[in-house]
Every structure is written in C-alpha cells, then in structure tokens.
C-alpha positions in Angstrom: -0.3 0.2 0.2 1.2 3.5 -0.7 1.7 6.0 1.9 0.7 9.7 1.0 1.9 12.6 2.8 -1.2 14.9 3.8 1.0 19.0 4.3 -0.4 22.1 5.5 -1.0 23.9 2.2 0.1 27.7 2.0 -3.1 29.5 2.8 -2.4 33.0 1.3 0.2 35.7 1.5 1.9 36.2 4.7 0.4 32.9 6.4 3.4 31.1 7.6 1.9 28.6 10.0 -1.5 27.7 11.6 -2.6 25.8 14.9 -4.1 22.4 15.0 -7.3 23.1 16.6 -9.6 20.1 16.0 -8.9 16.6 14.0 -12.1 15.6 12.4 -10.6 12.1 11.9 -8.8 9.6 14.6 -6.1 7.2 13.3 -7.5 3.8 12.0 -10.6 5.9 10.1 -11.3 5.8 6.4 -10.9 8.9 4.5 -12.2 10.0 1.4 -10.8 12.1 -1.4 -12.0 15.9 -0.2 -13.9 14.8 2.7 -12.6 17.4 5.9 -9.5 15.8 8.0 -8.8 18.4 9.9 -9.7 22.3 11.4 -6.9 24.8 11.6 -6.8 28.2 12.9 -4.5 31.0 11.0 -3.8 34.7 12.4 -6.7 35.5 9.6 -9.2 32.5 9.8 -10.2 29.2 10.7 -10.8 26.6 8.1 -11.3 23.2 7.6 -8.9 21.3 5.4 -9.9 18.6 3.1 -8.2 15.2 2.9 -5.6 15.3 -0.7 -6.1 11.6 -0.5 -8.5 8.4 0.1 -7.4 5.6 2.3 -7.1 5.2 6.1 -5.1 7.3 8.2 -2.5 5.8 9.9 -0.7 8.5 11.6 -1.0 12.3 13.3 2.2 14.3 13.3 0.5 17.0 15.3 -2.2 17.1 17.8 -4.8 19.5 18.8 -3.3 23.4 19.8 0.1 22.2 18.2 1.6 24.9 15.7 2.4 23.9 12.4 4.6 25.2 9.6 3.3 25.6 5.9 4.5 22.5 4.3 4.8 20.3 7.1 3.7 16.8 7.0 0.7 17.1 9.2 -0.9 13.6 8.6 -0.2 9.9 6.7 -2.8 8.1 4.9 -2.2 4.5 3.4 -4.2 4.1 0.6 -4.3 0.7 -1.9 -2.3 2.2 -4.5 1.1 0.6 -4.5 2.4 3.5 -6.4 5.1 4.8 -5.4 5.0 8.1 -3.1 7.6 11.2 -3.0 8.0 10.2 1.0 9.0 6.7 -0.7 12.1 8.0 -1.8 14.6 10.4 -1.0 15.4 12.6 2.3 12.5 14.2 4.1 12.1 17.7 3.1 12.9 20.7 5.2 9.6 21.8 6.1 9.0 18.3 7.2 11.8 18.0 9.8 9.4 18.7 13.0 6.7 16.0 11.6 10.0 13.3 11.2 11.1 14.3 14.7 7.4 13.8 16.2 7.1 10.3 14.2 10.8 8.9 15.3 11.8 11.2 18.5 13.0 7.2 20.0 15.3 6.8 16.8 18.2 9.2 17.4 19.6 8.1 14.4 17.4 9.4 12.0 16.8 12.3 13.9 20.5 13.2 13.7 20.4 12.9 10.0 17.4 14.8 9.4 19.3 17.7 11.2 22.0 17.4 9.5 20.2 18.0 6.2 19.4 21.6 7.3 23.0 22.1 8.4 21.6 22.4 12.5 23.9 21.0 15.4 23.0 17.4 16.3 22.5 18.3 20.0 19.6 20.6 18.8 16.2 18.4 17.8 12.9 19.9 17.1 11.6 18.8 20.4 13.2 20.1 23.5 13.5 18.3 26.4 10.2 20.6 27.8 8.7 19.1 24.8 8.4 22.6 23.1 8.0 22.5 19.8 10.8 24.9 17.6 9.4 25.6 13.8 12.2 25.3 11.3 13.0 29.2 11.3 13.7 29.5 15.2 16.0 26.3 14.5 17.9 27.9 11.8 18.9 31.0 13.4 19.6 28.8 17.2 22.0 26.8 15.1 23.5 29.7 13.3 23.8 31.4 17.0 25.4 28.3 18.7 22.4 27.9 21.3 22.1 24.9 23.0 18.7 23.4 24.3 19.8 24.0 27.7 19.6 27.7 26.8 16.7 27.4 24.2 14.5 25.7 27.2 15.6 28.7 29.4 14.0 31.4 27.1 10.6 32.5 28.0 7.8 32.2 24.8 5.2 34.4 23.8 3.6 32.3 21.4 0.6 30.2 21.8 1.2 27.9 24.4 4.4 28.9 25.0 5.7 28.3 22.0 9.6 29.9 21.2 8.7 32.6 18.6 11.6 34.2 16.1 11.0 37.6 18.0 11.4 36.1 21.4 15.0 34.2 20.5 15.9 37.7 18.6 15.3 39.5 21.5 17.2 37.0 23.6 20.5 36.8 21.2 20.1 41.1 21.4 19.5 41.7 25.2 21.4 38.4 26.9 24.1 37.2 24.5 25.1 40.9 23.0 28.4 40.9 25.3 29.3 37.4 23.7 28.5 37.8 20.3 29.1 41.9 19.6 29.6 40.9 16.0 25.6 39.8 15.6 23.4 41.8 13.4 20.0 43.3 14.3 17.9 41.4 12.5 16.1 44.6 10.9 19.4 45.2 8.9 19.0 44.9 5.2 21.3 43.7 3.0 21.7 47.2 1.5 21.9 48.7 4.8 23.6 46.7 7.1 25.6 49.0 9.2 22.9 51.6 9.8 22.7 52.8 13.2 19.6 53.8 13.4 17.9 50.5 13.8 19.1 48.9 16.7 18.4 51.8 18.6 14.7 51.9 17.8 14.9 48.1 18.6 16.1 48.9 22.4 13.4 52.0 22.8 10.5 49.6 22.1 11.7 46.9 24.7 9.0 48.5 27.1 7.9 46.1 30.2 3.9 45.5 30.3 3.2 47.4 34.0 2.2 44.6 36.6 -1.7 44.7 37.0 -3.1 44.4 40.5 -6.2 42.1 40.6 -8.2 43.1 43.3 -11.6 41.4 45.1 -14.2 40.4 43.3 -12.7 41.3 40.1 -13.2 38.8 37.1 -10.3 37.5 35.3 -11.3 36.3 31.9 -8.7 34.9 29.7 -8.3 36.0 25.7 -9.5 33.9 23.5 -7.2 33.0 20.4 -8.6 35.6 18.0 -8.4 38.3 20.4 -4.7 37.8 21.3 -4.1 37.9 17.4 -6.0 40.9 17.3 -3.7 42.5 20.1 -0.7 41.1 18.9 -1.3 42.6 15.4 -2.4 46.2 16.3 0.6 46.7 18.8 2.9 45.7 15.9 1.1 48.3 13.6 1.3 50.8 16.0 5.2 50.0 16.1 5.7 49.7 12.9 3.7 52.8 11.6 4.0 56.4 12.5 0.3 56.8 12.9 -1.3 60.7 11.6 -4.9 61.6 11.0 -6.7 64.1 9.2 -10.8 64.3 9.8 -12.9 66.0 6.9 -17.1 66.5 7.8 -18.8 65.5 4.6 -22.8 66.5 3.5 -24.6 63.2 2.6 -28.1 64.3 2.2 -28.0 63.5 -1.2 -27.2 59.7 -0.8 -29.5 59.4 2.1 -32.4 60.7 0.3 -31.2 58.6 -2.7 -31.0 55.4 -0.6 -34.4 56.0 1.0 -35.7 56.4 -2.2 -34.4 53.3 -4.1 -34.0 50.8 -1.2 -37.5 49.1 -1.5 -37.0 48.8 -5.1 -33.5 47.3 -4.8 -34.7 44.7 -1.9 -37.3 43.6 -4.1 -35.3 43.3 -7.4 -32.4 41.7 -5.8 -33.3 40.4 -2.9 -31.3 41.8 -0.2 -30.8 45.2 1.2 -28.6 48.4 -0.2 -26.0 50.2 2.7 -24.4 53.0 2.7 -21.5 50.7 2.8 -20.8 50.3 -1.0 -21.5 53.8 -1.9 -18.7 54.5 0.8 -16.5 52.1 -1.2 -17.4 53.3 -4.4 -15.9 57.1 -3.4 -12.8 55.6 -1.9 -12.2 53.6 -4.9 -12.2 56.7 -7.3 -10.1 58.5 -4.8 -7.6 55.7 -5.1 -7.4 55.8 -8.9 -7.0 59.8 -8.4 -4.4 59.0 -5.2 -2.5 55.8 -6.1 0.3 56.2 -4.1 -2.1 55.7 -1.0 -3.2 52.1 -2.4 0.8 51.3 -1.6 2.9 49.1 1.1 6.2 49.3 2.9 9.0 46.6 2.8 12.1 48.2 4.2 13.2 51.4 2.1 11.0 50.1 -0.8 7.7 51.5 -1.6 5.5 48.6 -3.4 2.5 50.4 -5.2 -0.1 48.2 -5.9 -2.0 47.4 -9.3 -4.7 46.2 -7.6 -7.4 48.1 -5.5 -8.6 45.5 -2.5 -10.7 47.3 0.0 -11.0 45.5 3.3 -14.0 46.1 5.4 -13.5 45.7 9.0 -16.7 43.7 10.2 -17.7 43.1 14.0 -18.3 39.3 15.2 -21.0 38.5 17.1 -18.0 37.1 19.7 -16.8 41.0 19.8 -13.8 40.4 17.8 -13.1 41.9 14.9 -12.1 40.6 11.1 -11.4 42.4 7.8 -12.8 40.7 4.6 -11.4 42.1 1.3 -13.0 43.1 -1.5 -11.2 42.0 -4.6 -10.7 44.4 -7.6 -13.5 46.8 -6.2 -12.3 49.2 -9.0 -14.2 46.7 -11.4 -17.6 46.6 -9.8 -20.4 48.5 -10.1 -22.9 49.9 -7.2 -24.8 46.4 -7.4 -21.9 44.5 -7.8 -20.3 46.0 -4.5 -23.4 45.9 -2.6 -24.1 41.9 -3.2 -20.1 41.5 -2.2 -20.6 43.6 0.8 -23.6 41.4 1.9 -22.3 38.1 1.1 -18.9 38.6 2.8 -20.2 40.3 5.9 -22.9 37.7 6.0 -20.2 34.8 5.9 -17.9 36.6 8.4 -20.8 36.5 11.2 -21.7 33.2 10.3 -17.8 31.6 10.6 -18.0 30.7 6.5 -15.3 33.0 5.4 -12.6 31.2 3.4 -8.7 32.2 3.8 -8.7 33.7 0.6 -11.4 36.1 1.4 -9.6 37.8 4.3 -6.3 38.3 1.8 -4.6 40.9 -0.1 -6.3 43.8 1.1 -5.2 47.2 0.0 -6.9 49.8 1.7 -9.4 49.3 4.6 -12.6 50.9 5.5 -14.4 50.6 9.1 -17.7 51.8 9.9 -17.8 52.9 13.5 -20.9 55.2 12.4 -22.7 51.5 13.1 -21.8 51.9 17.0 -23.1 55.3 17.2 -19.5 57.1 17.3 -19.1 60.4 15.6 -15.7 59.7 14.5 -12.6 57.3 15.7 -9.0 57.4 14.9 -8.2 53.8 13.6 -5.3 51.5 13.3 -3.8 51.0 10.3 -4.2 47.2 8.7 -0.9 46.2 8.3 0.9 45.8 5.3 -1.3 48.5 4.3 -0.5 52.2 4.6 -3.8 54.0 5.2 -7.3 53.2 6.8 -10.6 55.2 6.7 -13.3 55.5 9.6 -16.7 56.9 8.6 -18.9 58.2 11.8 -22.5 58.2 12.3 -24.4 59.7 9.6 -26.6 63.0 11.8 -28.7 65.1 11.3 -27.4 68.9 11.8 -27.8 72.4 11.1 -25.6 73.6 8.3 -24.9 76.6 6.3 -26.7 76.3 2.8 -25.3 78.5 0.2 -27.4 79.4 -2.9 -27.6 82.1 -5.7 -30.0 83.9 -3.7 -28.0 84.3 -0.8 -27.1 81.5 2.3 -29.5 79.8 5.0 -29.8 77.5 7.6 -31.0 74.2 6.7 -31.3 70.5 8.7 -28.4 68.5 6.5 -27.4 64.9 7.1 -23.5 65.0 7.8 -21.0 62.7 8.5 -17.0 62.7 9.8 -14.5 60.5 7.5 -11.3 59.8 10.2 -8.2 58.9 7.5 -5.4 57.4 9.2 -2.3 57.1 7.0 1.7 55.9 7.8 3.6 59.0 7.8 6.8 57.2 6.6 5.3 57.3 3.1 1.8 59.2 2.8 2.4 63.4 4.2 0.0 65.2 5.5 -0.6 67.0 2.3 -1.7 64.0 0.3 -3.2 61.8 3.4 -5.2 65.3 3.8 -6.3 65.8 -0.2 -7.2 62.1 -0.6 -10.1 61.8 2.4 -11.0 65.7 0.7 -11.5 64.0 -2.2 -13.6 61.0 -0.8 -15.9 63.6 1.1 -16.2 65.5 -2.6 -17.7 62.4 -4.6 -19.9 61.8 -1.7 -21.1 65.1 -1.5 -21.5 64.9 -5.5 -23.1 61.7 -5.4 -26.0 62.0 -8.5 -29.4 61.6 -6.8 -31.0 60.6 -10.6 -28.6 57.7 -10.3 -30.4 54.2 -11.5 -29.4 50.9 -10.2 
C-alpha cells in the first residue's frame, strides 16, 4: 500500500503557520478524497482542510493546539495504490523536519540525519527536553547562533502555549548574548544597509515592559480567546511599525441619504437583499484611490510597493466581539450593485464563520464603519501591511449653512465625519488630507438621479 503525506497547504500571503484546532478523523478511520480531515486556525481565519487522498489515516504528526508550518507533513494516509509516493524516496524535505522528529523521536539516528540535512547542530532536536516545538526558522536561527537546548528551554516564549517565536529568540540574542557576540547583526538590518546605526537603537527603545496589574477582590479574570490575542498582537505591531497620523473631514451626505431612501425598497424587491451605505462609501474610496494611487501602497524596508489591484477590506464586527476584515477584490471593476452584493455576502459569511482564507487576504486599503456603533468619529489603526485606513462616523442631522445664488440660509442636513489614518513614513499630510477630502467630494457630488 502507498503512504501519502498530507501537508499543511499554503493558505495565502504572509500566512506561514497554523494551529491544529481539531482533528475530524482518528487514526484508523477511512478518509474519502476531499473529505474534511482537520480544522486549523491561522492569524487570519479558521478553516477546514480537506484530505488530498482517500485511504486509512495511519499517522497524525500534530495534535490539538500544536503549531505546524506551511509545508509540514501533518498526517499520513495509507491507500490501496501501490504506486510510489514522494515520501518513499529521498530524505524528508526541510519543511517536514518537525513531523519526522515527532514520528521518530525515539530513533536518534534518523533525527540526527534530518538535522544534519538542514545544517543544524546534532544536539538540537525539534522537540526540546520540555517538549517545546521549534519551528524550522527558530531552529535555523538557534543553530546559526550556536544556542544549546538548555538555553532554548530557558527562554520564555510568547507564542501560543508558550511556543518560542522568532521575536523571542532575537530579543534573547540581542539582550542576553550581546557581550558574547558583539558582531551579531540586528535582524531588522537589510543587505542594502547592513551598518545602519538607527535601527538597533529603535529596537532598544521599544523594549517596554507591560505594567504589573493588581487583581482586587471581586475582579473577574477573563482569558483572551485566540482571535483576541491575534488582534491585540496585530494592533501593537501596527502602531510600532507605522507612525500614525489622522486627518478629518466632514461630508454632507444628504443627497445619498435621500437617494437610498428612494431606491432601497425597489432594490430589495429586485435583488432580494438590502442596499446599505457601505458600498457607496467603498465606491467613493475607489474613485479617490484612482486619483491618488500612492495611497494604495505597502512598505517593505526602504521600498514602496505600488499596488496594481484595488482590494478594499471592510472591518466587520463579529458576534463574539472580535473583529475581522474580509476583502472585496478588484473593487474598481465593480458597479454599485456588484459592490453591494459583495459587501452583503462577505459580511454574512464573516458573522457565520464561513469565510475562506482567500476572503481575508490581499487587501490594499481598509474601511471601518464606527458610525454603526453610534460613534461620530474614530482614529483607526492601520491594517498592516497597508498604509492607510478610513473610518466613517455616524450620519447625523445637523443645522448647516446652505449657500445658494439667492443667498445663504440655515437648513437641516445629513452630515458625517471621515477619519483617515495613514502611515507618515510614506504618506505626508498633504496626500493624506487631499485623499480624504476627495472621498468627501465624491460623496457630496453623488448623482440623485442615479439608477441601479
């Protein structure tokens, strides 16, 4: 019988690992092709992985709550096909080292051969004496720095379940081993600028210890769930990476409010769904991005990546209180009806935990509607690796001065604030301010006679 390796697939850009949250099949169970085999969670979304082969599940190399890297072998299925498989010849790939170690932790010679293949010291295994999983990246850094198993065990891990992360290891090397290895280069330095002095000093200034928080009588301690931990890490990272600046503009959206009130019943009857303000806001943002394409960029070191596609993320609140950002791909190619259907579908899938990994990847600009909570304005945090995000506030009836050829008068208008946060490394106040003003202009110039 052939044995087929089931590997953790690539689940989108920037996703390098996933946590096994639940096995849907036990060892000895028969698995059909494309039948759900395991549930995994990334820093983006939870997902079921289908089996790539039919047969009997004979090995599971990762258990619940363990972290696997993309490309790692997570299971082995025995099929009735006698044809050879990739695992039957040659040595295991480097991405599968952790699984080989798990499968054969009593086989020292096999472990050593695998480790030698990756140029790692023989005393370093992927399972330390404390059963702590080490990713191939962490192991590679440890081998390069000559760290022993005892040293690795002594480092506190900030990852899931105390897992040792790249950040933990680099901080230990910089802070604890500087005197022994003064020649070590900061991990943030690039080949183009290997001797920049500013970068290490920045690394030191952000080594801030969290305050000790006392627990008083009657206080309730609530452990963050996995998603909340990921959100917290992502927000802290964004504020650390990007110097945030926020510009504000007030927009008169009376025409849009009146137009929507006029067409919403007909639209619901014809399309079977509601039209909200969100697709109208997205349409205006897309138009403004075409006018100011340098808002639609990302930063990679000293390089600016100008995005060809316009993919708009829309922050969506979940019933759990957490937040997720599904993405409307190629929003510039959609009309208002297409945007409305995409917004409604993604919002529904987000709230019902039906988003696919690709639904939350590839965003180039993000919109968040703080007005849905009754807020007038907000200061949103940039969704990395983007460089800008816009918050739209609540639409309110306010008295306003209305200018006419016959003179000015006071009237009741529907107005809202737009808050535009942007990365001041690449977006200056002029560009950031002009962009949000242009979005407001498109909203105020909305055609009241428009047909859907």
